MARKOLMAR-61504 format. One line per field, with one value per residue: z, x, y negated of N, C-alpha, C, O, CB in turn; residue number from 1; residue in one letter. Coordinates in pm, 1 decimal, decimal comma. Glycine has a CB too. Example, Ala and Ser with C-alpha at 12.3 -4.5 7.8 and 13.67 -1.06 7.14 Angstrom:
// residues 2
nc3: [780,0	708,0];
nc1: [1319,0	1285,0];
nc2: [569,0	225,0];
cac3: [780,0	714,0];
cac1: [1230,0	1367,0];
cac2: [450,0	106,0];
cc3: [780,0	787,0];
cc1: [1320,0	1290,0];
cc2: [330,0	-3,0];
oc3: [846,5	803,9];
oc1: [1423,6	1340,9];
oc2: [331,9	-113,8];
cbc3: [904,6	572,5];
cbc1: [1130,8	1408,4];
cbc2: [447,3	59,8];
nr: [1	2];
rest: [A	S];
***
This chain:
// residues 113
nc3: [-1438,3	-1139,4	-910,5	-570,4	-397,2	-109,4	-128,1	-293,0	-122,2	90,0	-42,7	-123,9	129,9	235,5	60,7	114,4	381,9	362,2	221,6	406,3	619,3	498,8	460,9	726,9	827,3	666,0	757,0	1021,6	985,5	828,4	962,6	1107,8	900,7	782,0	987,7	1026,6	779,0	781,0	1000,7	908,7	694,9	837,0	981,5	770,5	655,9	868,9	901,8	685,9	704,3	956,2	954,1	740,6	831,7	1056,5	927,3	783,9	997,6	1125,8	910,3	871,0	1111,2	1088,1	856,1	955,4	1136,6	992,2	726,8	471,7	127,0	61,4	68,1	344,0	443,4	223,1	135,5	362,1	385,3	156,8	217,0	453,0	342,9	174,6	366,2	509,0	308,8	269,2	522,7	522,2	319,0	449,1	652,5	496,9	360,8	581,8	670,6	443,3	449,2	686,1	618,8	414,3	567,1	737,5	544,4	442,1	668,6	688,0	451,1	503,1	718,1	591,2	426,8	615,1	752,7];
nc1: [-4918,7	-4747,8	-4716,5	-4645,0	-4496,8	-4473,9	-4238,1	-4083,2	-4060,9	-3914,5	-3678,4	-3591,5	-3563,3	-3360,4	-3147,2	-3112,1	-3039,4	-2795,0	-2636,6	-2631,1	-2496,9	-2245,8	-2171,7	-2157,9	-1954,3	-1743,8	-1716,2	-1633,9	-1396,0	-1246,5	-1099,3	-926,8	-791,8	-652,0	-473,0	-356,0	-233,7	-49,4	104,5	207,1	355,7	551,6	674,0	772,5	954,2	1141,6	1223,7	1385,3	1574,9	1710,2	1864,8	2034,4	2175,6	2300,5	2460,5	2627,4	2756,7	2895,9	3055,1	3211,1	3353,4	3498,5	3649,8	3803,9	3966,6	4087,3	4281,2	4219,9	4175,5	3913,7	3607,1	3444,3	3243,9	3080,4	3000,5	2862,5	2662,6	2511,5	2437,2	2289,7	2086,9	1960,6	1873,6	1702,2	1510,5	1397,4	1290,0	1105,4	935,2	826,8	672,1	490,8	353,7	240,0	63,1	-103,4	-218,6	-363,4	-549,2	-685,6	-794,3	-968,1	-1141,6	-1250,6	-1384,2	-1582,6	-1724,6	-1820,6	-1988,9	-2179,8	-2301,7	-2421,4	-2594,3];
nc2: [-43,3	10,7	267,5	289,1	537,5	756,4	896,2	729,8	507,1	620,9	684,6	427,2	308,2	466,9	405,0	129,2	144,8	287,6	102,3	-109,2	11,0	48,4	-219,9	-310,6	-143,0	-227,5	-490,8	-444,4	-301,4	-473,5	-678,1	-516,5	-387,1	-595,6	-678,0	-431,1	-395,9	-611,2	-535,1	-292,6	-389,2	-531,4	-322,5	-169,3	-348,2	-391,3	-128,5	-87,9	-292,2	-262,0	-5,1	-74,8	-301,3	-190,7	-1,7	-179,1	-311,7	-101,3	-24,7	-258,9	-259,3	-16,7	-72,7	-283,2	-155,5	44,2	32,7	142,2	259,9	282,0	109,5	95,1	-61,4	-138,1	117,6	220,3	31,5	88,3	353,8	305,7	151,2	340,2	526,5	355,3	296,1	549,9	583,5	369,3	459,0	679,5	550,0	402,2	607,1	733,9	533,7	521,3	776,0	752,7	552,5	685,3	894,5	752,4	650,9	886,8	979,5	784,9	831,6	1088,0	1032,9	877,2	1067,0	1232,2	1058,9];
cac3: [-1295,5	-1076,3	-779,5	-472,8	-322,4	11,8	-171,4	-337,6	-2,6	162,8	-123,4	-111,1	267,9	250,2	-13,3	189,8	502,1	323,8	189,4	531,0	693,1	431,3	490,3	868,0	840,2	602,3	849,0	1138,4	947,9	752,6	1050,2	1139,3	785,4	762,6	1086,4	998,6	664,4	824,1	1087,0	822,6	621,8	929,9	1010,0	649,5	644,7	970,9	884,4	585,0	748,8	1070,2	913,7	653,0	916,7	1136,3	835,2	757,3	1118,4	1142,9	800,5	899,3	1220,1	1034,4	766,4	1035,2	1206,6	898,0	602,9	360,5	-6,7	49,8	139,0	428,2	459,0	108,8	134,0	469,9	352,4	61,9	291,3	540,2	257,2	132,6	485,3	534,9	208,2	302,9	643,1	480,3	245,7	550,3	718,0	399,7	343,5	703,7	665,2	337,8	498,8	786,7	546,6	349,1	671,3	777,5	432,1	436,5	782,0	651,8	349,6	568,2	799,8	498,6	380,5	726,3	793,2];
cac1: [-4916,8	-4654,5	-4763,0	-4539,5	-4527,0	-4392,8	-4104,9	-4013,1	-4030,1	-3806,1	-3557,4	-3552,8	-3518,9	-3231,0	-3048,7	-3087,7	-2967,8	-2657,1	-2566,1	-2612,2	-2389,8	-2119,9	-2138,2	-2116,8	-1824,0	-1646,1	-1693,1	-1559,1	-1261,1	-1172,5	-999,4	-828,2	-708,7	-560,5	-365,9	-287,5	-147,0	63,2	189,5	278,8	454,3	661,7	743,5	846,2	1068,7	1242,0	1276,9	1491,1	1678,4	1789,7	1971,6	2129,6	2261,4	2384,3	2563,5	2723,3	2837,1	2989,4	3151,5	3304,9	3441,3	3591,6	3743,1	3896,4	4059,7	4148,7	4304,0	4220,8	4136,9	3768,4	3532,7	3343,0	3132,8	2991,9	2945,5	2765,4	2546,3	2430,6	2379,1	2187,0	1975,6	1890,7	1803,0	1593,5	1405,1	1328,9	1212,3	992,8	843,9	755,8	571,6	386,1	274,6	161,3	-46,0	-195,3	-294,6	-456,9	-656,1	-765,1	-868,6	-1078,9	-1234,9	-1320,8	-1478,0	-1694,9	-1804,2	-1890,4	-2096,4	-2286,1	-2374,4	-2504,5	-2696,8];
cac2: [-62,6	104,0	313,3	313,6	659,6	774,9	940,0	609,4	427,6	687,8	667,2	286,8	287,8	533,9	326,4	6,2	185,7	320,0	-22,4	-183,3	80,1	16,0	-359,4	-319,5	-78,0	-316,5	-602,4	-396,8	-258,4	-573,8	-738,6	-414,0	-357,7	-708,2	-664,7	-305,2	-422,2	-695,0	-452,9	-198,1	-467,9	-558,0	-196,3	-132,0	-439,2	-361,4	5,9	-97,2	-386,0	-214,0	86,9	-143,4	-385,9	-100,0	49,7	-286,6	-336,5	11,1	-34,3	-369,1	-213,7	84,3	-141,4	-364,9	-67,7	136,7	-42,5	237,5	215,7	289,0	5,6	158,1	-154,7	-123,7	252,4	236,4	-51,4	165,8	466,9	248,1	110,6	462,0	576,7	260,8	314,0	675,4	553,7	286,1	546,0	757,6	466,0	368,4	729,2	753,8	437,0	561,6	892,1	703,3	483,8	790,3	966,1	664,7	644,0	1015,7	982,5	699,4	900,7	1199,1	973,5	836,2	1185,8	1282,9	960,6];
cc3: [-1232,4	-936,9	-690,8	-389,8	-197,7	-24,7	-218,2	-219,1	74,2	89,0	-110,0	27,1	289,5	180,3	60,8	314,6	471,4	294,7	315,2	613,5	632,3	462,6	634,0	888,7	779,4	691,7	965,9	1100,4	873,7	838,3	1080,4	1020,4	755,0	859,5	1065,0	882,2	701,2	913,1	1006,2	744,7	709,6	959,9	891,2	635,0	743,0	953,8	774,8	637,9	856,5	1028,6	824,3	734,2	1003,0	1049,5	805,7	877,2	1139,8	1034,0	823,0	1007,0	1169,2	943,2	843,3	1102,4	1114,2	765,2	481,2	229,8	-23,6	128,3	216,7	444,6	346,0	108,3	242,1	453,4	258,4	132,4	383,4	461,0	211,8	250,5	517,5	436,4	232,6	425,3	608,2	405,4	343,0	613,6	623,6	375,9	464,3	706,5	559,9	381,3	601,2	721,3	477,6	450,0	717,0	668,1	422,9	551,0	750,6	548,1	409,9	652,7	710,4	449,5	488,0	753,5	680,3];
cc1: [-4832,0	-4704,8	-4643,2	-4580,0	-4440,5	-4251,1	-4022,3	-3973,5	-3913,3	-3673,7	-3504,6	-3496,2	-3380,9	-3120,2	-3012,6	-3006,2	-2821,2	-2576,8	-2537,1	-2499,7	-2254,0	-2076,4	-2089,4	-1978,7	-1714,1	-1614,7	-1606,2	-1415,5	-1182,6	-1065,9	-889,1	-736,8	-611,8	-443,6	-285,9	-189,8	-26,4	159,5	270,4	386,9	576,2	742,7	828,1	970,0	1178,8	1302,0	1382,4	1607,3	1768,9	1896,7	2077,1	2226,8	2353,4	2495,9	2669,8	2814,3	2939,4	3095,9	3254,4	3403,3	3543,8	3693,7	3844,7	4002,5	4132,9	4161,5	4308,8	4174,9	3985,1	3705,8	3419,4	3221,4	3031,5	2923,4	2838,0	2644,1	2453,9	2362,7	2266,9	2064,0	1894,0	1810,9	1683,6	1478,7	1327,7	1239,1	1088,4	889,4	761,6	643,6	458,2	295,4	185,6	41,7	-148,9	-281,2	-399,3	-575,5	-746,0	-850,3	-988,7	-1185,4	-1315,7	-1419,9	-1602,3	-1784,0	-1882,9	-2007,4	-2212,0	-2366,9	-2465,9	-2621,2	-2772,7];
cc2: [46,9	139,8	342,3	434,0	664,3	816,4	820,2	521,6	488,1	669,9	525,0	258,6	349,6	454,8	197,6	37,7	215,7	194,4	-104,2	-120,2	48,5	-126,8	-375,5	-257,9	-164,1	-435,3	-561,4	-365,3	-364,9	-641,6	-639,5	-391,1	-472,4	-696,8	-536,8	-324,3	-506,3	-617,3	-353,7	-269,4	-496,1	-433,8	-155,0	-219,8	-406,5	-222,2	10,7	-181,9	-326,0	-112,7	20,7	-228,4	-298,9	-42,0	-54,8	-310,1	-225,1	6,1	-143,6	-326,9	-112,4	17,9	-225,5	-278,6	28,5	64,5	47,1	176,3	211,5	173,5	72,1	68,4	-136,3	13,8	270,0	145,0	26,0	283,3	416,8	206,4	231,8	518,8	486,3	276,1	443,5	656,5	470,7	370,0	629,9	675,3	428,8	489,2	755,7	659,0	473,6	679,4	848,2	631,5	585,3	866,2	882,9	658,0	773,6	1029,9	900,5	765,0	1016,0	1146,4	929,0	955,4	1240,9	1191,0	915,1];
oc3: [-1269,1	-855,5	-731,6	-321,7	-182,4	41,0	-186,2	-216,9	118,4	150,2	-87,0	40,2	354,8	235,4	68,9	348,6	546,1	338,1	327,9	670,6	704,9	487,9	659,6	959,7	834,2	701,3	1005,2	1174,5	856,5	792,1	1078,8	1037,7	707,2	818,5	1082,9	886,2	658,8	902,1	1032,5	729,4	663,8	963,4	907,6	605,1	705,6	987,6	770,9	618,6	848,4	1065,0	831,0	708,1	1020,2	1092,2	802,7	861,2	1168,6	1061,1	796,9	996,7	1202,7	951,7	800,8	1122,8	1155,2	698,7	395,2	222,2	-113,5	240,6	161,9	458,3	370,5	83,6	215,4	501,6	278,3	110,2	390,8	506,3	210,8	235,2	549,7	475,5	218,2	430,2	658,2	426,3	322,9	627,3	664,8	371,3	450,0	741,1	583,2	354,1	602,9	764,5	481,8	421,9	733,6	696,9	398,3	533,0	782,6	556,3	372,8	657,6	748,4	432,5	458,3	775,0	695,6];
oc1: [-4844,2	-4732,3	-4550,4	-4682,5	-4346,3	-4155,2	-3903,8	-3863,0	-3823,6	-3570,2	-3385,4	-3393,1	-3295,2	-3011,2	-2895,2	-2913,6	-2732,7	-2462,3	-2429,2	-2417,0	-2157,4	-1958,6	-1991,5	-1895,5	-1604,2	-1499,2	-1515,3	-1323,0	-1061,7	-953,5	-771,1	-615,7	-501,0	-327,8	-164,1	-77,1	85,6	281,2	388,9	497,4	690,0	865,6	941,9	1078,5	1295,5	1418,3	1461,9	1723,8	1891,1	2012,7	2195,0	2347,1	2471,0	2611,1	2788,9	2935,2	3056,0	3213,6	3373,0	3522,8	3661,9	3812,6	3959,6	4115,5	4232,1	4061,2	4394,9	4140,5	3934,4	3746,6	3313,1	3109,1	2911,8	2803,2	2733,2	2535,3	2332,5	2244,4	2160,9	1950,9	1771,0	1694,2	1575,6	1362,2	1205,5	1126,9	979,3	769,2	641,8	531,6	342,3	173,3	69,9	-69,1	-268,9	-401,2	-510,7	-689,5	-868,5	-965,7	-1098,4	-1305,1	-1436,3	-1527,9	-1714,0	-1906,5	-1997,9	-2113,2	-2328,5	-2488,4	-2574,6	-2733,5	-2862,8];
oc2: [163,8	51,6	412,1	433,5	586,6	775,9	810,6	467,3	416,2	643,4	505,0	192,6	290,1	439,5	161,5	-36,1	173,9	181,7	-162,1	-191,3	24,6	-152,1	-445,6	-314,4	-173,0	-476,6	-634,5	-398,6	-349,3	-660,9	-674,6	-377,2	-448,2	-705,1	-534,4	-274,8	-477,6	-631,9	-333,3	-217,5	-486,3	-438,4	-110,9	-170,1	-395,3	-200,3	104,6	-147,2	-338,2	-132,2	55,5	-227,3	-330,9	-34,0	-23,5	-326,5	-252,0	29,7	-123,2	-354,7	-121,0	48,8	-237,7	-323,1	88,9	38,5	28,8	58,3	144,3	144,0	101,3	116,8	-120,9	24,1	328,7	176,7	28,8	309,3	478,9	223,9	226,3	554,7	535,8	269,9	446,1	707,1	497,8	353,7	649,5	724,5	424,2	474,8	795,2	700,1	459,2	683,3	900,5	648,5	573,3	898,8	936,3	659,3	769,8	1086,0	941,1	755,0	1039,5	1209,1	941,2	945,0	1290,4	1236,6	832,6];
cbc3: [-1237,8	-1069,0	-792,9	-382,4	-409,7	104,7	-284,6	-435,0	88,8	181,2	-271,5	-138,6	367,0	193,3	-152,7	228,1	564,6	201,5	90,4	612,8	693,6	279,5	465,9	958,9	773,3	466,5	900,1	1199,1	863,3	696,3	1180,2	1179,9	664,3	782,0	1227,7	966,3	555,3	898,5	1189,9	726,5	572,6	1058,7	1045,0	523,9	665,3	1109,1	852,7	453,1	801,5	1174,4	841,2	550,9	1007,2	1197,8	704,3	721,1	1242,5	1139,0	670,2	943,5	1334,2	957,1	668,6	1141,3	1311,1	883,6	612,3	393,2	-111,6	101,1	39,8	564,7	461,9	-21,0	153,5	603,1	287,6	-54,8	374,6	616,2	135,2	78,7	607,7	530,0	66,4	329,0	746,5	391,7	148,4	658,7	772,5	265,7	319,4	828,8	637,8	211,5	561,9	884,1	443,6	274,5	791,8	809,2	299,6	440,0	910,4	600,1	237,6	656,8	882,4	379,4	336,2	853,7	861,0];
cbc1: [-5059,6	-4511,6	-4852,6	-4514,4	-4504,2	-4456,6	-4116,1	-4100,7	-4153,5	-3837,4	-3585,4	-3672,4	-3620,5	-3237,9	-3101,7	-3221,2	-3034,7	-2655,8	-2648,4	-2743,9	-2413,4	-2134,0	-2259,6	-2219,8	-1826,0	-1698,0	-1825,1	-1626,2	-1268,8	-1268,2	-1063,6	-897,0	-796,0	-634,1	-423,5	-389,8	-224,8	12,1	105,5	182,4	392,2	608,6	642,9	756,1	1024,1	1181,0	1164,7	1435,6	1613,8	1698,0	1911,6	2055,2	2174,7	2298,8	2499,6	2649,9	2746,0	2914,1	3079,3	3228,9	3358,0	3514,8	3666,5	3819,3	3986,5	4065,5	4432,4	4133,8	4198,2	3715,1	3477,2	3401,3	3184,2	3070,2	3057,5	2831,7	2590,4	2518,1	2489,2	2242,9	2027,7	1991,7	1899,7	1645,8	1465,4	1431,7	1299,5	1041,6	921,8	853,4	636,3	448,7	366,3	248,9	8,1	-118,4	-199,3	-384,9	-597,9	-673,6	-776,4	-1026,8	-1159,1	-1220,6	-1410,4	-1644,9	-1714,5	-1792,1	-2042,8	-2226,7	-2276,9	-2421,0	-2638,6];
cbc2: [-63,0	43,5	439,1	188,4	786,0	880,2	1045,2	529,9	417,3	838,4	699,9	195,4	348,2	676,9	293,2	-62,6	308,3	411,6	-106,1	-186,8	232,6	34,7	-449,6	-249,2	59,9	-365,4	-657,2	-272,6	-135,3	-678,2	-787,9	-283,0	-329,3	-843,3	-667,0	-192,8	-490,8	-818,9	-379,1	-127,5	-599,8	-615,6	-84,8	-144,5	-581,5	-374,0	103,1	-157,6	-513,1	-151,1	205,7	-231,2	-478,6	14,4	95,9	-416,1	-349,0	147,5	-59,2	-497,2	-151,4	195,0	-229,8	-444,9	10,2	268,6	-121,0	355,2	307,5	426,2	-102,6	192,5	-299,9	-144,4	355,0	209,4	-186,3	217,2	540,8	128,1	33,4	568,0	584,4	119,1	314,5	788,1	479,0	169,6	637,0	806,4	339,8	320,7	848,8	732,7	298,5	596,7	996,8	609,0	384,8	887,9	998,7	523,1	617,9	1131,5	929,3	566,3	952,1	1280,6	852,6	761,6	1293,6	1299,0	843,9];
nr: [1	2	3	4	5	6	7	8	9	10	11	12	13	14	15	16	17	18	19	20	21	22	23	24	25	26	27	28	29	30	31	32	33	34	35	36	37	38	39	40	41	42	43	44	45	46	47	48	49	50	51	52	53	54	55	56	57	58	59	60	61	62	63	64	65	66	67	68	69	70	71	72	73	74	75	76	77	78	79	80	81	82	83	84	85	86	87	88	89	90	91	92	93	94	95	96	97	98	99	100	101	102	103	104	105	106	107	108	109	110	111	112	113];
rest: [M	H	H	V	T	D	Q	N	R	K	Y	F	S	K	R	V	S	E	R	E	K	R	K	L	R	A	R	V	T	S	D	R	S	I	W	F	G	L	G	T	F	G	V	V	G	W	S	V	V	I	P	T	V	I	G	A	A	I	G	I	W	I	D	A	H	D	G	G	R	I	S	W	T	L	M	L	I	V	I	G	L	V	I	G	C	L	N	A	W	F	W	V	E	R	G	R	R	E	I	D	R	D	R	N	R	G	N	A	A	N	R	R	G];
***
């Protein structure tokens, strides 16, 4: 026969409370994380496309006005692509840090409550 003590009840109550808090937090942040992910995806895409297109446009203009041996279009597309990838990396890192910060806040709240 198993005796239920006050200590066991408190432990059980605390465990149920922690799980409920996690479920509620997941519900609240699930919509945000979906939109946050889509927004980040859009920012990352545009942060690569815009510098690449600008590089191509400037390169085409330079090539049209200067008939040199160097293809400025190709060179500036590559430079724009590199700048865009660095920019995308910055936005992805920023989003990752924000997710980690939110996760750490949630863990700290669980330890307190």
